[in-house]
N, C-alpha and C positions, 0 to 999 in steps of 0.2 A: 503493499500500500504506500503510495506517494502522498506525503503531507505537504500542504502549501504552508511553509513555515517562514515567518518573518522575525528577525531578532531586532529589537529596538530598545531605546531608553525607557525606563519606567517613568509614569506620570502620577502626580499626587492623587488623582481620582481613583486609582486602582489599588491603593494601600490595603484595603480589607480584602479584596479579591486575591491579591498575592499572598497575604497572610493565610487565607483560607486554603489556597493551593498547598502551601508549606504544611499546614496543620493536617490536611488530608494525608499527604504523603508521609508526615511524621507518624500519624497514627497507624498507618499500615506498615511502614518500612523500618521505623525506629523504635517506637514504643514497646513492641514485643521484647526488645533487648534490655529494657530499662526497668527499674523497680524503685520503690520509695518515692521521695519527692520528685525525682527526675522523671517519673512516669506520670505526673500530674498534668492532665489535659488542660485545665484552666490555666495553670502557670505557663505551660508551653505556648498556648495560644496568645497570651499576653506578651510573652517574650519575642514571639515571631512578629507580631503586629509592631511592637517597638523596633524591632531589627529593621523591618521594612521601612518604616516611617523615618527612623533616624539615619538609615543609609540610602535613602531613595536616590540620591545623586550618584550612587555607585551600583545601582541595580539595573540589569539588562532583563528583558522579557522576551520569551518565545511566544509568539502568537501563531496559532494554528487555525487556519480558516477564519481569521479575524476574531479569535478568542484567545485570551491569555491562557496558556498551557503549562508554563514553567518560568523560573527566573533564577538568576545567579547574581551574587553580590561579591564585590571585592572590598577589602579593608582599606581605609584611607591611609596613604603613605606607605603601604606595604604590598608585597606581591603575595597576598594571602586570600584564599576564597573560603569564608566562613559558612556560605549557604549556597547550595545548588538544589533546587526542588523541581520536579515535574509531576503534574497530576498523574495519579497511578493509571488511569486509562490510557494515557500516551506514553508510558514508560516503554522502553525497548523499541521505539519508533524513530530514534535519531535526534529527539529534541533535546535531551541532556547533552549529547555529543556536540550539537550545534551551538548550545549556549556555552559549553566549555571551550570549544575552539574560538568563539568570538571573544570571550573574556581573555583567553591567552593572547590573542591578537591585540586587544587593548593594552594589556600589560607590556607586551613586546614594544609597542609604540611609545609607551612611557619609559622605555629603556631597560626594563628588568630582564634579567637573564635566567631567572628560575622562578617557579610558582610553587606555593605550598598549600596544603589542605589537610584537614583531619576528617576521619570518619570512624564511627564505632568499629571496633576490631571484630565484633560478632557479626557485623553486617557484611557478609561475604559477597553479596550481590554488588554492594557499593565498591568495595575493595577491588573486586574483579573488573567493574566498570572502569574504575580509574586506571588500573594497570593496562587494560585494553586501550586506553586513551594515551599511553606512553608514560604514566606516572610510576615511580619506583618507591617502594617502602623505605623510609628512613629509620623510623623508630616505632616502638610499641610503648605507649605511656599510660599511666593510670591517671584518671580525672575524677574529681568529686571533692566535695567539702570534707575537711577532717572530721572523723567520727562517724562518717556515713560510708555506706558501701560504695566503693570506687568502680567506676566503669573503665575498661580498657579501650583505648583508641589507638588508631594507626595514623602516623604522620606520613604523608606522601609528598613527593617532589617531582617536578618535570622541568627539565632544562629548556629554556626558550632560546631563540636566536634573534635577539633584536638588531636592528639595523644601526650600525654605528657611523656610517659615512654621511657626507653631505647630501642634501636633497636639492637638486637643481630646479629652479623655477622654470616652468614652460610657458613660453609667451605665445 
């Protein structure tokens, strides 16, 4: 199936829509690996809404047939991707790959020579997806508040190839 996919900048009027996409994907793909406070749906929905709202200028959106289907965000001032979500109905259709490739291009244009991201170690589908996109596992780390059950995450890295030469103006 060929999807009509457009990658564009996020706009303020879609903050709730993007948070909903993330929450639905989180519920299906991440929540099963979490327990305790980390598995709180209300807390996660609030966190995702705040992440979209506060980082909207660094969010790109995949639109499929004129409907938002996924989004990706980069950190300010760093070559790090904290969020990549695709609505579950369109996963494995190339939407996540398209978002990731575009974000990599943006970071290359900013001069970054590598990109980092983290995902839950138990989320084998996500780890395999990123490895298929050329990411390599750097480290396994424990995350969580002291005194609470820690979650293991994987830090992944991909080397980029930013342009370092002059760009001639075309007249």
